N, C-alpha and C positions, 0 to 999 in steps of 0.2 A: 751783823747789822752795820749798815753804813754810818748811822748816827742817830740820836734821840733828837724828838721835839717834844718839848713840854708845852701842853697848851696853857698859856699865861696871859694872851692878849686878846682882845675883843674881836679883831679881825681873823683870828684863828678860830674862834667860836662861830663867827659869821660863815666861814667856809664849812667848817665841820658839821655844823647843825643843818645844813640844807639837805633834803632828804635824796635829791637826785644825786649830789655828789658823794654822799653814803653810798648809794647804791652803785655808782661809778667805781668808787674804791673797792667794794665788795667783788665786783666784775673783774677788774683789774689785778687783785689778789688771787682770784680763782683760776683765771685764763694763764697767768704766770709768763705772759709773753707780750711783746710790744703789739699793740692795736692802732689803727689810724682813728682819727676822729670820726671818719665817716663809718667805720666798723662799730665803733662804740656806739654811734648813733642809731645804727641800724640793730644792734643788740638790745639797745634800751628803749627802742620807739622813740627817738628823740630827734629834731632837726639836726643836720650836722653844725650849724651855727651854734645851736645851744649846747651841743657836746663839746664843740671846739671852746666855747666860754668857760664850761665849767672845768675841763681839763686845764685850761691855761691857769685857773685859781688854783688847782692842785698842785700844779708846777711851781708856781710862785711861793706856795706854803712849804715845798720841798717834798711833798709826798710822792709825786709823780715826776718821772723824768721824761724830756721830750728830745728825740733825735731825729735828724733829717734823714731821710731815705728814699729809695725809688721802689716803685710799686712794679710788679711783672710787666705791666703794659708801658714802662719807661717814664711815667709821670712821676715827678718829686711830690714827696708828702712827709708829714710829720707822723711819728709812731710814739706812742704814749705807753709808759710802761710805770707799775709800781715801783719803787726805790725800795731797798730792804733798809727801813726804817723803823725805830721802835717809836710808837706816838704814845706820851703819858699823859694821862688825863689829870693827874695830881688831884686824886679825888679827896685826900685828907685836907687840902689847902682850905684855908677859910678866908675867902676874898670875895670881891663882887661877883665872880663867875661861878659861884658854888652851885646854882641852880642849873646854869648852863652844862656844867661836868656832871651832874647828876642826870640831866635829859640825855646827854649823849652816851653816857654809859648805859641808860635803860635803853635807848635806841639800838645800840650794839648788840646787847645781849638778846632784846627781843627780835632783831632782825636775823640774828644766827638761829635762834629758836624756830621762828616761823619757817626759814628755809629748810632747816632739818626736818621739820614736820612734813613740808612739802614732797621732800625726796623720800622719807621713810614710809609714806603712804603708797608709793609706788611698788612696794615690795611685800612678799609674803613674810610673815612673822618669823619663819625659821631663817629667812634670808637677811633680816634685820641686822645681827651683828657685823655683816659685811659692809653696811651702808649707813648706820649712826649707832649712837650710843649716848644714852642719857642716863647717868647715876647720880643718886643724891644719899645723903647718909650724914654721920658724924665719924669723925675720927678721934681718937684719944691717943693723944702724943705727949711726950715730954719735948722739952725746948731743944734737944739735939736731933730729936726725930722730925719735929717740924722745920728745923732748918736744912735737914737732909732730903725731906720732900719737896720744900721749894727749891732748893738747888738742882733736885734731879728734873723737875717739871720745867724749870728756866732753862737749864742745860739741854733738854731734849728739844723744846720749842725753837731756842736758838740754831742748834744743828739741823733741824728739819724745816725751818722757816724761811730759807731763801728760795727765792722763785726758781722753779725747775720745771719748765713746759714739757721735758722729757719724762717726767715721773708718770708713773702707772696710774696713780690715783691722785687726786687733790682733795684735802679735807680741811673743811672751815671748822674752827673751835671757839669757845669760849672757856675759859678756866675760871670760877668763881668758887673763891674759898676765903674763910674769914676766921679770925679768933673768935671763938664765943665769949659772950660776957664772963668777967671775972667772977660774978656772983653765984655761978654754978658750982 
């Protein structure tokens, strides 16, 4: 990861809670290669000026990089790409932005789930393991096992999360696990 952005400021939440920008982040993560504002606009059915405006806000926040380049026809343009950055919602923080953090977390989980559903409905039941997985249940761990699991998941996501446009497959994920109540 290049670096980490902790969501702690009002302006960050204004950028992140915009549904168009959330969709833009989703698109840029999945394509894993630089796109022009015009191409982003085309893929998202936006005007080029709207795409440019949204992309610039993501650049200013540090989530997206912008690099000058030349199109195949010789015209200079700016290309945008997701940075290899970790975005921390700081969910446990109790401050004025607790509601915004919860809304953003819910949107991210729901967006990933909805996109997964759109994709899995395209395939036969026998093909599903190649295109998506949804598992739920309970794990019964001691402290050492919990630490091992968290380290394993974190390490795997770090190793395979860097953008690689040449990769055969691009997967989107949400990892949602929590320690159940002590009263159990």
